[in-house]
N, C-alpha and C positions, 0 to 999 in steps of 0.2 A: 721574610719569615712570617708565617701566619701566627695568629694568637694561639692556635692549638699546639704548634710546635714549641712555642715558648713555655707553655704550662706543662707540657709532657715531661715527666721525670725520666731520666736515663736509668738504665738498670745497672747494678753494680758490675764491676769487671769480673771476669771468669775466676780469678784468684779469690776474690772476696766471696763469691757464691760457693766455691768449693770449700773454703775455710768455714763458712757458716754451716754448710751441710755436714761437714765432719764434726763440728761442734755439736750440732743437734744429734748426730748419731752417737756421740759419746754420752750425751745426756740420756738418750734412749737406752743405751746399754746399762748405765747406772740405775735407771728406774727399773728396767727389766730384772736386773740382778737382785734388787732389794727395794721394792716399792714402798714398804712400810717406813723405812728410815730415810728415804729421799726427801729433802726439803728444797723446794724450788728457790726460796728466798736466800738460802745459804750457798747456792751454787755460785761458782766463780765465773762471771761473765766477762768476755773480752771487752776492752775499752770501747771498741766501735759500737757495741750494743749498749753499754752503759751510757754513752752520750745520746743515743736515740731512744728516748723514753717510750715512744709509741711502739717501736719494734721490740723493745725489751718486754713491754707489757704483753704484747701479742705472743711472744715466744714463751713467757712464763705461763700464760693461760693455756697454750697448747700443751706444755709439759705437764701442767696440773691435770688437764683432761686425759692425757695419756696415762699418767699415774693412776687416776681413778679407774680407767678402763682396765688396766693391768690388775688392780686390786679386785675388780669385779669379775675378773676371769674372762673378759671379752677378748677374743682372738683378733689381732690386728696384723695385717701384712704391711710391714714397714716399707718395703720396697715399693708397694703400690700406692700407699697412702701416707706419705711423709707429712702431709698437711694436717691430718686429723680433723677433718671438717665436722665430724659428728661428735660433739662432746656430750657427756652425760649431764 
């Protein structure tokens, strides 16, 4: 096995990816319905995200960016851009 193969991280299984996507979609729905009262810090995150502080921080940042964009009235096509690369 080469050094590259040892350092390469495997991707989560399909079930984990689907659960994560559904969780993000639920957060997006909550933000879209009421962006003023949504608080990212008070959201209930699954244990798998609570254990991974890097992933949790990244998700919280993405949701804060999305909330700011919704507040500003910027149209976002969720189906096309689930990653929210352009934060305000």
